[in-house]
PDB file of N, CA, C and O in Angstrom:
ATOM      1  N   MET A   1       3.199  16.028 -27.500  1.00  0.00           N
ATOM      2  CA  MET A   1       4.035  15.767 -26.347  1.00  0.00           C
ATOM      3  C   MET A   1       5.347  15.122 -26.794  1.00  0.00           C
ATOM      4  O   MET A   1       5.407  14.419 -27.803  1.00  0.00           O
ATOM      5  N   SER A   2       6.382  15.383 -26.021  1.00  0.00           N
ATOM      6  CA  SER A   2       7.680  14.786 -26.319  1.00  0.00           C
ATOM      7  C   SER A   2       7.695  13.328 -25.862  1.00  0.00           C
ATOM      8  O   SER A   2       6.811  12.880 -25.132  1.00  0.00           O
ATOM      9  N   ASP A   3       8.710  12.608 -26.303  1.00  0.00           N
ATOM     10  CA  ASP A   3       8.855  11.206 -25.885  1.00  0.00           C
ATOM     11  C   ASP A   3       9.014  11.100 -24.375  1.00  0.00           C
ATOM     12  O   ASP A   3       8.476  10.186 -23.750  1.00  0.00           O
ATOM     13  N   GLU A   4       9.761  12.043 -23.787  1.00  0.00           N
ATOM     14  CA  GLU A   4       9.964  12.020 -22.339  1.00  0.00           C
ATOM     15  C   GLU A   4       8.647  12.250 -21.603  1.00  0.00           C
ATOM     16  O   GLU A   4       8.372  11.580 -20.607  1.00  0.00           O
ATOM     17  N   GLN A   5       7.833  13.186 -22.081  1.00  0.00           N
ATOM     18  CA  GLN A   5       6.538  13.445 -21.453  1.00  0.00           C
ATOM     19  C   GLN A   5       5.626  12.228 -21.581  1.00  0.00           C
ATOM     20  O   GLN A   5       4.921  11.878 -20.635  1.00  0.00           O
ATOM     21  N   ASN A   6       5.638  11.591 -22.735  1.00  0.00           N
ATOM     22  CA  ASN A   6       4.829  10.385 -22.928  1.00  0.00           C
ATOM     23  C   ASN A   6       5.274   9.270 -21.984  1.00  0.00           C
ATOM     24  O   ASN A   6       4.445   8.567 -21.407  1.00  0.00           O
ATOM     25  N   ALA A   7       6.590   9.114 -21.834  1.00  0.00           N
ATOM     26  CA  ALA A   7       7.112   8.079 -20.939  1.00  0.00           C
ATOM     27  C   ALA A   7       6.717   8.366 -19.495  1.00  0.00           C
ATOM     28  O   ALA A   7       6.323   7.454 -18.767  1.00  0.00           O
ATOM     29  N   ARG A   8       6.821   9.623 -19.076  1.00  0.00           N
ATOM     30  CA  ARG A   8       6.435   9.987 -17.708  1.00  0.00           C
ATOM     31  C   ARG A   8       4.945   9.758 -17.479  1.00  0.00           C
ATOM     32  O   ARG A   8       4.542   9.264 -16.426  1.00  0.00           O
ATOM     33  N   ALA A   9       4.135  10.118 -18.464  1.00  0.00           N
ATOM     34  CA  ALA A   9       2.686   9.917 -18.340  1.00  0.00           C
ATOM     35  C   ALA A   9       2.360   8.430 -18.216  1.00  0.00           C
ATOM     36  O   ALA A   9       1.497   8.045 -17.427  1.00  0.00           O
ATOM     37  N   GLU A  10       3.042   7.609 -18.986  1.00  0.00           N
ATOM     38  CA  GLU A  10       2.814   6.161 -18.924  1.00  0.00           C
ATOM     39  C   GLU A  10       3.233   5.601 -17.567  1.00  0.00           C
ATOM     40  O   GLU A  10       2.521   4.777 -16.993  1.00  0.00           O
ATOM     41  N   LEU A  11       4.383   6.039 -17.049  1.00  0.00           N
ATOM     42  CA  LEU A  11       4.830   5.578 -15.734  1.00  0.00           C
ATOM     43  C   LEU A  11       3.867   6.007 -14.638  1.00  0.00           C
ATOM     44  O   LEU A  11       3.584   5.241 -13.718  1.00  0.00           O
ATOM     45  N   LYS A  12       3.364   7.232 -14.738  1.00  0.00           N
ATOM     46  CA  LYS A  12       2.409   7.735 -13.747  1.00  0.00           C
ATOM     47  C   LYS A  12       1.131   6.899 -13.772  1.00  0.00           C
ATOM     48  O   LYS A  12       0.587   6.554 -12.723  1.00  0.00           O
ATOM     49  N   LYS A  13       0.657   6.577 -14.966  1.00  0.00           N
ATOM     50  CA  LYS A  13      -0.546   5.754 -15.098  1.00  0.00           C
ATOM     51  C   LYS A  13      -0.314   4.358 -14.517  1.00  0.00           C
ATOM     52  O   LYS A  13      -1.161   3.839 -13.790  1.00  0.00           O
ATOM     53  N   ARG A  14       0.821   3.757 -14.833  1.00  0.00           N
ATOM     54  CA  ARG A  14       1.125   2.414 -14.319  1.00  0.00           C
ATOM     55  C   ARG A  14       1.224   2.416 -12.797  1.00  0.00           C
ATOM     56  O   ARG A  14       0.754   1.489 -12.138  1.00  0.00           O
ATOM     57  N   TYR A  15       1.842   3.466 -12.241  1.00  0.00           N
ATOM     58  CA  TYR A  15       1.959   3.568 -10.788  1.00  0.00           C
ATOM     59  C   TYR A  15       0.567   3.685 -10.162  1.00  0.00           C
ATOM     60  O   TYR A  15       0.282   3.035  -9.156  1.00  0.00           O
ATOM     61  N   GLY A  16      -0.295   4.508 -10.751  1.00  0.00           N
ATOM     62  CA  GLY A  16      -1.663   4.649 -10.248  1.00  0.00           C
ATOM     63  C   GLY A  16      -2.421   3.339 -10.302  1.00  0.00           C
ATOM     64  O   GLY A  16      -3.151   2.994  -9.372  1.00  0.00           O
ATOM     65  N   ASP A  17      -2.247   2.608 -11.394  1.00  0.00           N
ATOM     66  CA  ASP A  17      -2.885   1.294 -11.522  1.00  0.00           C
ATOM     67  C   ASP A  17      -2.372   0.334 -10.451  1.00  0.00           C
ATOM     68  O   ASP A  17      -3.141  -0.431  -9.870  1.00  0.00           O
ATOM     69  N   PHE A  18      -1.062   0.381 -10.197  1.00  0.00           N
ATOM     70  CA  PHE A  18      -0.446  -0.486  -9.196  1.00  0.00           C
ATOM     71  C   PHE A  18      -0.983  -0.179  -7.804  1.00  0.00           C
ATOM     72  O   PHE A  18      -1.360  -1.093  -7.071  1.00  0.00           O
ATOM     73  N   VAL A  19      -1.020   1.100  -7.432  1.00  0.00           N
ATOM     74  CA  VAL A  19      -1.494   1.490  -6.101  1.00  0.00           C
ATOM     75  C   VAL A  19      -2.975   1.163  -5.942  1.00  0.00           C
ATOM     76  O   VAL A  19      -3.411   0.804  -4.848  1.00  0.00           O
ATOM     77  N   SER A  20      -3.749   1.282  -7.007  1.00  0.00           N
ATOM     78  CA  SER A  20      -5.187   1.006  -6.907  1.00  0.00           C
ATOM     79  C   SER A  20      -5.464  -0.465  -6.592  1.00  0.00           C
ATOM     80  O   SER A  20      -6.534  -0.788  -6.076  1.00  0.00           O
ATOM     81  N   VAL A  21      -4.526  -1.355  -6.892  1.00  0.00           N
ATOM     82  CA  VAL A  21      -4.685  -2.773  -6.550  1.00  0.00           C
ATOM     83  C   VAL A  21      -4.750  -2.942  -5.031  1.00  0.00           C
ATOM     84  O   VAL A  21      -5.437  -3.836  -4.538  1.00  0.00           O
ATOM     85  N   PHE A  22      -4.035  -2.085  -4.285  1.00  0.00           N
ATOM     86  CA  PHE A  22      -3.998  -2.174  -2.829  1.00  0.00           C
ATOM     87  C   PHE A  22      -5.261  -1.619  -2.171  1.00  0.00           C
ATOM     88  O   PHE A  22      -5.517  -1.913  -1.003  1.00  0.00           O
ATOM     89  N   ASP A  23      -6.041  -0.837  -2.877  1.00  0.00           N
ATOM     90  CA  ASP A  23      -7.195  -0.140  -2.315  1.00  0.00           C
ATOM     91  C   ASP A  23      -8.153  -1.099  -1.616  1.00  0.00           C
ATOM     92  O   ASP A  23      -8.668  -2.041  -2.218  1.00  0.00           O
ATOM     93  N   GLU A  24      -8.381  -0.832  -0.309  1.00  0.00           N
ATOM     94  CA  GLU A  24      -9.317  -1.610   0.512  1.00  0.00           C
ATOM     95  C   GLU A  24      -8.905  -3.073   0.685  1.00  0.00           C
ATOM     96  O   GLU A  24      -9.749  -3.915   0.991  1.00  0.00           O
ATOM     97  N   GLN A  25      -7.635  -3.383   0.497  1.00  0.00           N
ATOM     98  CA  GLN A  25      -7.147  -4.755   0.644  1.00  0.00           C
ATOM     99  C   GLN A  25      -6.434  -4.925   1.982  1.00  0.00           C
ATOM    100  O   GLN A  25      -5.822  -3.988   2.494  1.00  0.00           O
ATOM    101  N   ASP A  26      -6.519  -6.117   2.537  1.00  0.00           N
ATOM    102  CA  ASP A  26      -5.722  -6.446   3.715  1.00  0.00           C
ATOM    103  C   ASP A  26      -4.289  -6.667   3.248  1.00  0.00           C
ATOM    104  O   ASP A  26      -4.035  -7.480   2.359  1.00  0.00           O
ATOM    105  N   VAL A  27      -3.358  -5.940   3.853  1.00  0.00           N
ATOM    106  CA  VAL A  27      -1.954  -6.031   3.477  1.00  0.00           C
ATOM    107  C   VAL A  27      -1.103  -6.254   4.727  1.00  0.00           C
ATOM    108  O   VAL A  27      -1.547  -5.997   5.847  1.00  0.00           O
ATOM    109  N   ILE A  28       0.095  -6.722   4.526  1.00  0.00           N
ATOM    110  CA  ILE A  28       1.068  -6.869   5.606  1.00  0.00           C
ATOM    111  C   ILE A  28       2.091  -5.758   5.444  1.00  0.00           C
ATOM    112  O   ILE A  28       2.695  -5.604   4.382  1.00  0.00           O
ATOM    113  N   VAL A  29       2.279  -4.985   6.505  1.00  0.00           N
ATOM    114  CA  VAL A  29       3.233  -3.878   6.491  1.00  0.00           C
ATOM    115  C   VAL A  29       4.385  -4.229   7.426  1.00  0.00           C
ATOM    116  O   VAL A  29       4.166  -4.591   8.582  1.00  0.00           O
ATOM    117  N   GLN A  30       5.601  -4.121   6.926  1.00  0.00           N
ATOM    118  CA  GLN A  30       6.803  -4.346   7.742  1.00  0.00           C
ATOM    119  C   GLN A  30       7.514  -3.006   7.892  1.00  0.00           C
ATOM    120  O   GLN A  30       7.940  -2.405   6.906  1.00  0.00           O
ATOM    121  N   LEU A  31       7.640  -2.542   9.141  1.00  0.00           N
ATOM    122  CA  LEU A  31       8.342  -1.294   9.417  1.00  0.00           C
ATOM    123  C   LEU A  31       9.795  -1.592   9.777  1.00  0.00           C
ATOM    124  O   LEU A  31      10.141  -2.728  10.100  1.00  0.00           O
ATOM    125  N   TYR A  32      10.643  -0.563   9.720  1.00  0.00           N
ATOM    126  CA  TYR A  32      12.058  -0.741  10.037  1.00  0.00           C
ATOM    127  C   TYR A  32      12.283  -1.136  11.487  1.00  0.00           C
ATOM    128  O   TYR A  32      13.317  -1.725  11.803  1.00  0.00           O
ATOM    129  N   GLN A  33      11.349  -0.829  12.375  1.00  0.00           N
ATOM    130  CA  GLN A  33      11.493  -1.199  13.784  1.00  0.00           C
ATOM    131  C   GLN A  33      11.153  -2.668  14.017  1.00  0.00           C
ATOM    132  O   GLN A  33      10.971  -3.085  15.161  1.00  0.00           O
ATOM    133  N   LYS A  34      11.067  -3.454  12.947  1.00  0.00           N
ATOM    134  CA  LYS A  34      10.742  -4.883  13.018  1.00  0.00           C
ATOM    135  C   LYS A  34       9.289  -5.137  13.404  1.00  0.00           C
ATOM    136  O   LYS A  34       8.939  -6.252  13.793  1.00  0.00           O
ATOM    137  N   ASN A  35       8.453  -4.132  13.302  1.00  0.00           N
ATOM    138  CA  ASN A  35       7.024  -4.312  13.558  1.00  0.00           C
ATOM    139  C   ASN A  35       6.359  -4.799  12.276  1.00  0.00           C
ATOM    140  O   ASN A  35       6.457  -4.158  11.230  1.00  0.00           O
ATOM    141  N   THR A  36       5.690  -5.924  12.370  1.00  0.00           N
ATOM    142  CA  THR A  36       4.929  -6.449  11.241  1.00  0.00           C
ATOM    143  C   THR A  36       3.466  -6.414  11.628  1.00  0.00           C
ATOM    144  O   THR A  36       3.098  -6.858  12.716  1.00  0.00           O
ATOM    145  N   MET A  37       2.631  -5.892  10.750  1.00  0.00           N
ATOM    146  CA  MET A  37       1.217  -5.790  11.084  1.00  0.00           C
ATOM    147  C   MET A  37       0.338  -6.054   9.876  1.00  0.00           C
ATOM    148  O   MET A  37       0.698  -5.747   8.739  1.00  0.00           O
ATOM    149  N   LEU A  38      -0.816  -6.627  10.148  1.00  0.00           N
ATOM    150  CA  LEU A  38      -1.837  -6.846   9.129  1.00  0.00           C
ATOM    151  C   LEU A  38      -2.838  -5.714   9.261  1.00  0.00           C
ATOM    152  O   LEU A  38      -3.465  -5.556  10.308  1.00  0.00           O
ATOM    153  N   VAL A  39      -2.991  -4.926   8.207  1.00  0.00           N
ATOM    154  CA  VAL A  39      -3.885  -3.766   8.211  1.00  0.00           C
ATOM    155  C   VAL A  39      -4.658  -3.734   6.900  1.00  0.00           C
ATOM    156  O   VAL A  39      -4.346  -4.465   5.960  1.00  0.00           O
ATOM    157  N   LYS A  40      -5.664  -2.883   6.853  1.00  0.00           N
ATOM    158  CA  LYS A  40      -6.375  -2.650   5.602  1.00  0.00           C
ATOM    159  C   LYS A  40      -5.815  -1.370   4.991  1.00  0.00           C
ATOM    160  O   LYS A  40      -5.821  -0.321   5.636  1.00  0.00           O
ATOM    161  N   PHE A  41      -5.336  -1.448   3.762  1.00  0.00           N
ATOM    162  CA  PHE A  41      -4.772  -0.305   3.048  1.00  0.00           C
ATOM    163  C   PHE A  41      -5.919   0.543   2.515  1.00  0.00           C
ATOM    164  O   PHE A  41      -6.789   0.031   1.811  1.00  0.00           O
ATOM    165  N   LEU A  42      -5.933   1.837   2.842  1.00  0.00           N
ATOM    166  CA  LEU A  42      -7.016   2.708   2.391  1.00  0.00           C
ATOM    167  C   LEU A  42      -6.598   3.659   1.276  1.00  0.00           C
ATOM    168  O   LEU A  42      -7.312   3.796   0.283  1.00  0.00           O
ATOM    169  N   ALA A  43      -5.445   4.320   1.430  1.00  0.00           N
ATOM    170  CA  ALA A  43      -5.049   5.313   0.427  1.00  0.00           C
ATOM    171  C   ALA A  43      -3.577   5.648   0.576  1.00  0.00           C
ATOM    172  O   ALA A  43      -2.971   5.403   1.619  1.00  0.00           O
ATOM    173  N   MET A  44      -3.006   6.216  -0.491  1.00  0.00           N
ATOM    174  CA  MET A  44      -1.634   6.694  -0.448  1.00  0.00           C
ATOM    175  C   MET A  44      -1.622   8.149  -0.894  1.00  0.00           C
ATOM    176  O   MET A  44      -2.343   8.538  -1.813  1.00  0.00           O
ATOM    177  N   GLN A  45      -0.798   8.939  -0.234  1.00  0.00           N
ATOM    178  CA  GLN A  45      -0.640  10.342  -0.592  1.00  0.00           C
ATOM    179  C   GLN A  45      -0.084  10.424  -2.012  1.00  0.00           C
ATOM    180  O   GLN A  45       0.661   9.545  -2.445  1.00  0.00           O
ATOM    181  N   GLY A  46      -0.445  11.468  -2.723  1.00  0.00           N
ATOM    182  CA  GLY A  46      -0.027  11.619  -4.113  1.00  0.00           C
ATOM    183  C   GLY A  46       1.470  11.530  -4.327  1.00  0.00           C
ATOM    184  O   GLY A  46       1.922  10.991  -5.338  1.00  0.00           O
ATOM    185  N   ASN A  47       2.245  12.053  -3.385  1.00  0.00           N
ATOM    186  CA  ASN A  47       3.703  11.996  -3.530  1.00  0.00           C
ATOM    187  C   ASN A  47       4.300  10.748  -2.876  1.00  0.00           C
ATOM    188  O   ASN A  47       5.521  10.613  -2.804  1.00  0.00           O
ATOM    189  N   SER A  48       3.463   9.851  -2.408  1.00  0.00           N
ATOM    190  CA  SER A  48       3.849   8.556  -1.818  1.00  0.00           C
ATOM    191  C   SER A  48       4.603   8.655  -0.500  1.00  0.00           C
ATOM    192  O   SER A  48       5.237   7.685  -0.087  1.00  0.00           O
ATOM    193  N   GLU A  49       4.550   9.801   0.171  1.00  0.00           N
ATOM    194  CA  GLU A  49       5.259   9.943   1.441  1.00  0.00           C
ATOM    195  C   GLU A  49       4.514   9.305   2.608  1.00  0.00           C
ATOM    196  O   GLU A  49       5.142   8.894   3.584  1.00  0.00           O
ATOM    197  N   HIS A  50       3.197   9.216   2.527  1.00  0.00           N
ATOM    198  CA  HIS A  50       2.386   8.659   3.605  1.00  0.00           C
ATOM    199  C   HIS A  50       1.291   7.781   3.012  1.00  0.00           C
ATOM    200  O   HIS A  50       0.887   7.958   1.862  1.00  0.00           O
ATOM    201  N   PHE A  51       0.819   6.832   3.815  1.00  0.00           N
ATOM    202  CA  PHE A  51      -0.346   6.067   3.404  1.00  0.00           C
ATOM    203  C   PHE A  51      -1.249   5.849   4.609  1.00  0.00           C
ATOM    204  O   PHE A  51      -0.792   5.840   5.752  1.00  0.00           O
ATOM    205  N   ILE A  52      -2.529   5.675   4.338  1.00  0.00           N
ATOM    206  CA  ILE A  52      -3.544   5.541   5.377  1.00  0.00           C
ATOM    207  C   ILE A  52      -3.946   4.076   5.472  1.00  0.00           C
ATOM    208  O   ILE A  52      -4.190   3.408   4.467  1.00  0.00           O
ATOM    209  N   VAL A  53      -4.008   3.598   6.713  1.00  0.00           N
ATOM    210  CA  VAL A  53      -4.418   2.217   6.959  1.00  0.00           C
ATOM    211  C   VAL A  53      -5.545   2.201   7.983  1.00  0.00           C
ATOM    212  O   VAL A  53      -5.811   3.196   8.658  1.00  0.00           O
ATOM    213  N   GLU A  54      -6.189   1.064   8.079  1.00  0.00           N
ATOM    214  CA  GLU A  54      -7.300   0.878   9.008  1.00  0.00           C
ATOM    215  C   GLU A  54      -6.986  -0.331   9.887  1.00  0.00           C
ATOM    216  O   GLU A  54      -6.309  -1.267   9.462  1.00  0.00           O
ATOM    217  N   ASN A  55      -7.495  -0.293  11.128  1.00  0.00           N
ATOM    218  CA  ASN A  55      -7.336  -1.397  12.089  1.00  0.00           C
ATOM    219  C   ASN A  55      -5.868  -1.692  12.416  1.00  0.00           C
ATOM    220  O   ASN A  55      -5.431  -2.842  12.376  1.00  0.00           O
ATOM    221  N   LEU A  56      -5.127  -0.648  12.735  1.00  0.00           N
ATOM    222  CA  LEU A  56      -3.721  -0.789  13.114  1.00  0.00           C
ATOM    223  C   LEU A  56      -3.630  -1.229  14.565  1.00  0.00           C
ATOM    224  O   LEU A  56      -4.040  -0.501  15.469  1.00  0.00           O
ATOM    225  N   LYS A  57      -3.095  -2.415  14.786  1.00  0.00           N
ATOM    226  CA  LYS A  57      -2.962  -2.947  16.150  1.00  0.00           C
ATOM    227  C   LYS A  57      -1.612  -2.528  16.715  1.00  0.00           C
ATOM    228  O   LYS A  57      -0.568  -2.799  16.120  1.00  0.00           O
ATOM    229  N   THR A  58      -1.641  -1.862  17.874  1.00  0.00           N
ATOM    230  CA  THR A  58      -0.432  -1.407  18.556  1.00  0.00           C
ATOM    231  C   THR A  58      -0.417  -1.999  19.961  1.00  0.00           C
ATOM    232  O   THR A  58      -1.429  -2.535  20.413  1.00  0.00           O
ATOM    233  N   PRO A  59       0.718  -1.911  20.663  1.00  0.00           N
ATOM    234  CA  PRO A  59       0.749  -2.418  22.043  1.00  0.00           C
ATOM    235  C   PRO A  59      -0.251  -1.716  22.964  1.00  0.00           C
ATOM    236  O   PRO A  59      -0.652  -2.279  23.982  1.00  0.00           O
ATOM    237  N   THR A  60      -0.656  -0.494  22.617  1.00  0.00           N
ATOM    238  CA  THR A  60      -1.600   0.239  23.464  1.00  0.00           C
ATOM    239  C   THR A  60      -3.042   0.098  23.012  1.00  0.00           C
ATOM    240  O   THR A  60      -3.938   0.655  23.648  1.00  0.00           O
ATOM    241  N   GLY A  61      -3.290  -0.626  21.940  1.00  0.00           N
ATOM    242  CA  GLY A  61      -4.657  -0.807  21.469  1.00  0.00           C
ATOM    243  C   GLY A  61      -4.741  -0.802  19.952  1.00  0.00           C
ATOM    244  O   GLY A  61      -3.727  -0.845  19.255  1.00  0.00           O
ATOM    245  N   VAL A  62      -5.966  -0.749  19.457  1.00  0.00           N
ATOM    246  CA  VAL A  62      -6.215  -0.749  18.017  1.00  0.00           C
ATOM    247  C   VAL A  62      -6.635   0.648  17.590  1.00  0.00           C
ATOM    248  O   VAL A  62      -7.529   1.252  18.182  1.00  0.00           O
ATOM    249  N   MET A  63      -5.977   1.152  16.554  1.00  0.00           N
ATOM    250  CA  MET A  63      -6.346   2.457  15.998  1.00  0.00           C
ATOM    251  C   MET A  63      -7.246   2.213  14.795  1.00  0.00           C
ATOM    252  O   MET A  63      -6.893   1.462  13.886  1.00  0.00           O
ATOM    253  N   ASP A  64      -8.421   2.860  14.796  1.00  0.00           N
ATOM    254  CA  ASP A  64      -9.342   2.685  13.674  1.00  0.00           C
ATOM    255  C   ASP A  64      -8.684   3.057  12.355  1.00  0.00           C
ATOM    256  O   ASP A  64      -8.770   2.316  11.376  1.00  0.00           O
ATOM    257  N   LYS A  65      -8.025   4.212  12.338  1.00  0.00           N
ATOM    258  CA  LYS A  65      -7.319   4.680  11.138  1.00  0.00           C
ATOM    259  C   LYS A  65      -5.996   5.286  11.577  1.00  0.00           C
ATOM    260  O   LYS A  65      -5.899   5.881  12.650  1.00  0.00           O
ATOM    261  N   ALA A  66      -4.976   5.130  10.735  1.00  0.00           N
ATOM    262  CA  ALA A  66      -3.659   5.674  11.053  1.00  0.00           C
ATOM    263  C   ALA A  66      -2.954   6.068   9.763  1.00  0.00           C
ATOM    264  O   ALA A  66      -3.236   5.529   8.692  1.00  0.00           O
ATOM    265  N   VAL A  67      -2.040   7.011   9.885  1.00  0.00           N
ATOM    266  CA  VAL A  67      -1.201   7.429   8.768  1.00  0.00           C
ATOM    267  C   VAL A  67       0.213   6.936   9.055  1.00  0.00           C
ATOM    268  O   VAL A  67       0.781   7.230  10.106  1.00  0.00           O
ATOM    269  N   LEU A  68       0.769   6.192   8.122  1.00  0.00           N
ATOM    270  CA  LEU A  68       2.129   5.680   8.259  1.00  0.00           C
ATOM    271  C   LEU A  68       3.035   6.377   7.253  1.00  0.00           C
ATOM    272  O   LEU A  68       2.613   6.691   6.139  1.00  0.00           O
ATOM    273  N   ARG A  69       4.270   6.615   7.645  1.00  0.00           N
ATOM    274  CA  ARG A  69       5.232   7.242   6.741  1.00  0.00           C
ATOM    275  C   ARG A  69       5.893   6.168   5.879  1.00  0.00           C
ATOM    276  O   ARG A  69       6.324   5.127   6.376  1.00  0.00           O
ATOM    277  N   SER A  70       5.962   6.437   4.609  1.00  0.00           N
ATOM    278  CA  SER A  70       6.601   5.486   3.699  1.00  0.00           C
ATOM    279  C   SER A  70       8.068   5.283   4.040  1.00  0.00           C
ATOM    280  O   SER A  70       8.598   4.185   3.867  1.00  0.00           O
ATOM    281  N   CYS A  71       8.735   6.338   4.527  1.00  0.00           N
ATOM    282  CA  CYS A  71      10.165   6.216   4.846  1.00  0.00           C
ATOM    283  C   CYS A  71      10.408   5.297   6.042  1.00  0.00           C
ATOM    284  O   CYS A  71      11.539   4.854   6.242  1.00  0.00           O
ATOM    285  N   ASP A  72       9.386   4.998   6.838  1.00  0.00           N
ATOM    286  CA  ASP A  72       9.511   4.061   7.957  1.00  0.00           C
ATOM    287  C   ASP A  72       9.145   2.633   7.560  1.00  0.00           C
ATOM    288  O   ASP A  72       9.234   1.714   8.374  1.00  0.00           O
ATOM    289  N   THR A  73       8.739   2.453   6.320  1.00  0.00           N
ATOM    290  CA  THR A  73       8.211   1.177   5.852  1.00  0.00           C
ATOM    291  C   THR A  73       9.240   0.434   5.015  1.00  0.00           C
ATOM    292  O   THR A  73       9.765   0.970   4.039  1.00  0.00           O
ATOM    293  N   MET A  74       9.523  -0.800   5.401  1.00  0.00           N
ATOM    294  CA  MET A  74      10.435  -1.631   4.602  1.00  0.00           C
ATOM    295  C   MET A  74       9.709  -2.176   3.379  1.00  0.00           C
ATOM    296  O   MET A  74      10.217  -2.112   2.259  1.00  0.00           O
ATOM    297  N   PHE A  75       8.509  -2.716   3.610  1.00  0.00           N
ATOM    298  CA  PHE A  75       7.744  -3.227   2.481  1.00  0.00           C
ATOM    299  C   PHE A  75       6.279  -3.377   2.854  1.00  0.00           C
ATOM    300  O   PHE A  75       5.913  -3.422   4.029  1.00  0.00           O
ATOM    301  N   ILE A  76       5.456  -3.452   1.820  1.00  0.00           N
ATOM    302  CA  ILE A  76       4.026  -3.733   1.950  1.00  0.00           C
ATOM    303  C   ILE A  76       3.765  -4.963   1.089  1.00  0.00           C
ATOM    304  O   ILE A  76       4.118  -4.992  -0.090  1.00  0.00           O
ATOM    305  N   THR A  77       3.151  -5.968   1.680  1.00  0.00           N
ATOM    306  CA  THR A  77       2.874  -7.206   0.961  1.00  0.00           C
ATOM    307  C   THR A  77       1.372  -7.377   0.809  1.00  0.00           C
ATOM    308  O   THR A  77       0.614  -7.218   1.766  1.00  0.00           O
ATOM    309  N   LEU A  78       0.964  -7.695  -0.380  1.00  0.00           N
ATOM    310  CA  LEU A  78      -0.437  -7.987  -0.660  1.00  0.00           C
ATOM    311  C   LEU A  78      -0.558  -9.492  -0.849  1.00  0.00           C
ATOM    312  O   LEU A  78      -0.094 -10.022  -1.859  1.00  0.00           O
ATOM    313  N   PRO A  79      -1.172 -10.193   0.102  1.00  0.00           N
ATOM    314  CA  PRO A  79      -1.313 -11.649  -0.052  1.00  0.00           C
ATOM    315  C   PRO A  79      -2.224 -11.969  -1.243  1.00  0.00           C
ATOM    316  O   PRO A  79      -3.343 -11.465  -1.333  1.00  0.00           O
ATOM    317  N   PHE A  80      -1.738 -12.796  -2.135  1.00  0.00           N
ATOM    318  CA  PHE A  80      -2.530 -13.210  -3.284  1.00  0.00           C
ATOM    319  C   PHE A  80      -3.127 -14.577  -3.000  1.00  0.00           C
ATOM    320  O   PHE A  80      -2.435 -15.489  -2.548  1.00  0.00           O
ATOM    321  N   ALA A  81      -4.400 -14.707  -3.267  1.00  0.00           N
ATOM    322  CA  ALA A  81      -5.075 -15.991  -3.090  1.00  0.00           C
ATOM    323  C   ALA A  81      -5.040 -16.733  -4.417  1.00  0.00           C
ATOM    324  O   ALA A  81      -5.267 -16.146  -5.475  1.00  0.00           O
ATOM    325  N   ALA A  82      -4.758 -18.002  -4.355  1.00  0.00           N
ATOM    326  CA  ALA A  82      -4.756 -18.815  -5.570  1.00  0.00           C
ATOM    327  C   ALA A  82      -6.185 -18.975  -6.063  1.00  0.00           C
ATOM    328  O   ALA A  82      -7.101 -19.237  -5.283  1.00  0.00           O
ATOM    329  N   GLU A  83      -6.358 -18.815  -7.361  1.00  0.00           N
ATOM    330  CA  GLU A  83      -7.689 -18.999  -7.938  1.00  0.00           C
ATOM    331  C   GLU A  83      -8.017 -20.485  -7.960  1.00  0.00           C
ATOM    332  O   GLU A  83      -7.151 -21.329  -8.188  1.00  0.00           O
ATOM    333  N   SER A  84      -9.284 -20.782  -7.720  1.00  0.00           N
ATOM    334  CA  SER A  84      -9.681 -22.189  -7.770  1.00  0.00           C
ATOM    335  C   SER A  84      -9.686 -22.660  -9.214  1.00  0.00           C
ATOM    336  O   SER A  84      -9.950 -21.880 -10.130  1.00  0.00           O
ATOM    337  N   SER A  85      -9.398 -23.915  -9.409  1.00  0.00           N
ATOM    338  CA  SER A  85      -9.325 -24.454 -10.771  1.00  0.00           C
ATOM    339  C   SER A  85     -10.552 -25.304 -11.085  1.00  0.00           C
ATOM    340  O   SER A  85     -10.444 -26.361 -11.707  1.00  0.00           O
ATOM    341  N   ASP A  86     -11.715 -24.833 -10.650  1.00  0.00           N
ATOM    342  CA  ASP A  86     -12.966 -25.535 -10.951  1.00  0.00           C
ATOM    343  C   ASP A  86     -13.350 -25.238 -12.387  1.00  0.00           C
ATOM    344  O   ASP A  86     -13.864 -24.158 -12.677  1.00  0.00           O
ATOM    345  N   ALA A  87     -13.114 -26.160 -13.277  1.00  0.00           N
ATOM    346  CA  ALA A  87     -13.410 -25.919 -14.685  1.00  0.00           C
ATOM    347  C   ALA A  87     -14.407 -26.908 -15.217  1.00  0.00           C
ATOM    348  O   ALA A  87     -14.770 -26.848 -16.392  1.00  0.00           O
TER     349      ALA A  87
END
């Protein structure tokens, strides 16, 4: 493989590792419409255009599962819990 192919393969692997951290985690999603919601992240489409969430609370009720467009999303935050220092 060429250096460029190796670099692309490494970036693809790192991206997959990064997205897998979100799997089944409670995340905060901020949309461009100023909607902020706490949902469970389930999966992301291979091309990153859409992602699937669970327990999406809307003004009309709670959706068990929903697909959100990445282009409508400002950011996704994964709350990190501090590890206890019981040593």
